[in-house]
N, C-alpha and C positions, 0 to 999 in steps of 0.2 A: 183983392182978397175977399172971399165969400164970408158972410157973417151970419151966424145963427145966434139969435138973442131971445131970451125968455121962451125957450122951446122945451117941450116935454117929449122925450123919445122913449118909446115902449117896445118897439120891435127889435128882433134880433139883428145884429150887425147894422145898427141904425145909420152910421156914417162910414160904412166899410169903404176903405180906399180913398177917403177924402184927403185932398191936399190943399195947402195954402189957404187955410180957413181960420176964422176966429169963432170960438164958442163962448158965450157969456150968459150968466144968470140962467143956466139951463139945467134940466134934470134928466139923467139917464136911468130909467126904471123899467123893470120887468122885461129885460131883453139882454141876453148875454152878448159879449164881444162887440160893444157899440163902436169902438174906435179901432178895430182891427185893420192892419195894413195901411194906416194913415201916415201922412208926411206933412211936416211944417204946419203944425197946429198951435194956436194960442187958446188955452182953455182957462177961463177966468170965472170965479164965483159960481162954480157949477158943482152939482151933486151926482155921485155915482152910487147906485143902490143894488146893482146886479153884478154877477160874476164875470171875470175875464175882461174888464173894461179896456185895457190898453195892451194889445199883443201885436208883435211884429211891426212896431211903429218906429219912426225915425224923426228926430227933431221935434219934440213935443215940449211945450212950456205950459206948466200948470201953476196957477196962483190963486190963493184963497178958495181952495176946493175942499170937498169932503168926500172921502171914500168910506161908505158905511160898511158895517160888518158883512153884509151880503156881497160886497164887491171883492170877494176873496180871490186869491191868485190873480191879483189885479194887473200887474205890469210885468210881463214876461217877454223874452226874446225881443227886447226893444233897445234901441241905441239913441244916445243923446237926448236925455229927458231931464229937464230942470223943474223941480217942484219946490215951491216957496209958500210959506204961511198957510200950510195945509194940515188937515186932520185926517189920519188914516186909522180907521177902526178895524180894518179887515186883516186877517192873517195871510201869510204866504205871499206877501207883496214883494215884487222884484225877484226874478229868477232868470239866470243866464242872460243878463242884460249888460250893455257896455256903455259907459258914459252917463253916470247918474249923479245929479247934484241935488242934495236935499238941504234946505235952509229954513230954519224956523218951522220944523215939522214935528208933529206929535203922532206916534204910532202906538196906540193903546193895546193892540194885539199883534205884537211883533213876532209871533211864533213862526219859525221857518221863513224868516224875512231876510232878504239880501243874500240868497244862496247862489253861489257860482257866478257872481257878477264881477266886473272889473272896471277900473277907472272910476272910482266912487269918491265923491266929496260929501262929507257930512258936517254940517255946521249948525249948532244950536238945535239939536234934535233930542227929544225924549222918546224912549221906547221901552215897552214892557212885553217880554216874551222870550221863550227859550230858543236856542240855536240861531241866534242873530249872526248874520254875516258868515255863515259856514262856507268854506272853500272859495271865498272871494279874494281878489287880488288887486293890488295897487289902490289902496284905500287911504284917504286922508280924512282924519277926524279932528274936529275942534269943538268942544262943548257938547259932548254926548252924555246924557244921563240914561243909563241902561239898568233895568231891573229884569234879569233873566239869565238862566243858567246856560252853560255850554256855548258861550259866545265866541266868535272868531275861531271856531274849530277848523283847522286846515287852512286858515287864511295865510296869505303871503304878501309881503311888502306893504305893511300897515304902519301908519304913523298916527298916534293918538295924542291929543293935547287937551289939557284943561277939562278933563272928563271925570265922571263918577260912575264906576261900574260895580254893581252888586251882582256877582255872577260866579257861581260855582263852575269849576272846570273851564275857566276862560283860557283861550290861546292853546288848547290842546292841539298837538300835531301841526302847529303853525310854524312859519319860517319868516325871519326878518321882520319882527314886530318891535317897534320902539314906542314907549309911552313916556310923555313928559308931563310933569305937574298935575298928576291925576291921583285919584283914590280908587283902589281896587280891593274889593272884599269878596272872599269866597274860597271854599275848600279846593285843594288840589290844583292850584293855579299853575298853568303852563306846562303840564306834563308832556313829555315827548316833543317839545318844541326845539327849534334850532334858531340861534341868534335872537334871543329875547333880551331886550334892553329896557330897563326902567330908570328914568332920570328924574330926580326930585319928586318921587312918588311916595305915597303912603299905602302900605299893603297890610291887609289883615287876612290871614290864611292858616288853615290847618293842613299840614303836609303839603304846603305849597312849594312850587319851584323845584320839583324833583324830576329826574330823568331828562334834564335839559342839556343840550349841547351848546355851549357858549352862552351862558347866562351872565348878564352884566347889570349890576346895580350901582348907581351913582347917587350918593347923598339921599338915600331912601330911608324912610321910617318903616319899621316892621312891627306894627302894633298887634299884640295878641297873636303873634305868628309862631307856630310850633312845628317841630319836626321838619324843618326846611332843608332843602338842598340835597336830598338823598340821591346819590349817584349822578349828580350834576357836575359839569365843569363850570366853575363859578368864579367871577371876579366881583366881589361884593364890598361896597363901601356903605356901611350902615350908620345912619345918624341916630344915636341912642343905642338901645339894646334890642335883643331878640330873646324870646323865651326859651326856644330849644332848637338845636341843630342835630341832624342825624346823618351820619355817613356821607359827607360830601365826597364826590369822586375825585376832584382835583381843583387846583386854583388857589385863590386867596380870599379869605373872609376877614374883614376888619370891622370891629364893633366896639362900642364903649363897654357893653356888658352882654354876657351870654348866660342865661339862666341855667341851661343844662346842655352840655356838649356830650353827644353819644357817638363814640367811634368803635365800631366792631372790626377788629383787625383781621378777622377771617372773611369779612365782606369787602373791605376796601384796603388800599395801601395808605396809611396815615401820612406818609412822607410826601404824598402828591398834593396835599392841601396845607397851605400855610395859614394858621389861625393867628390873627393879631388882635389880642384883647387882654387888657390888664385885670379884668374882673369876670372870671369864669366861676360862677357860684358852685356848680356841681359838674363832675365828670363821671362818665360810666362807660363800660364796654359792652353794655347790652340794654336795650330799651325795656322798660317795664310798661307794657301796653295798657294794663289796667289803670295805671296812674296817669300816663301821658295822654290817653284818649278820654 
């Protein structure tokens, strides 16, 4: 195996097409696409300061590396890349790539990150930025802390565990998403999704979980959650109460307390939804938007 140690690379396409090599304690600066078309590389304790560092690569292992803000659009069209103990400051990292493993990674500018990727493993990752994981598929998440709106838009086959998501419009247009033991906060959660399941989760949302086909909640807390379930087919087991529910399309909602249940008979068929609750504080047949919002 060829070894590059304590090197500074400044030219464009510095290691273009390199195979079966180790790069350690090195800097890639002032030259775009340094690792384009590479195969079977170990990259350790190295710094990337310029754009497009890893494109069209295969079998890349990165550990204790840093991708600075200038390394934007950093990892595209790449398969089988493992990244561990690494800091990523650059936006638009990961695009149309297959086989991504992230472990103990911080992504401080995660705008437009993980777009249209598949076979993704995320473990102990912190990320801040909008449109995280849009249109990605077959994603396993454990321990994600995300601060950014519009996450997982259009994503398919996603499993999330032990995570904290502060994200408006999460899971829009998604399909087959299941979250376990997580906290999700943000307006308009899950609109237009199919097969969204939340198990042992805590949710905080304004007009969340609406327009969903096959929404399932198992032992979930809905803190400060209002105007939920509009036009959704829902099977909800709520631990505790919910502030307000508006026009659920069908299914069953079970809660200890409902602050305000709003059913407009000209909008939905009330007989299609079974409400199981002994403490419904207020019922109405029309929302008062000025009060509710």
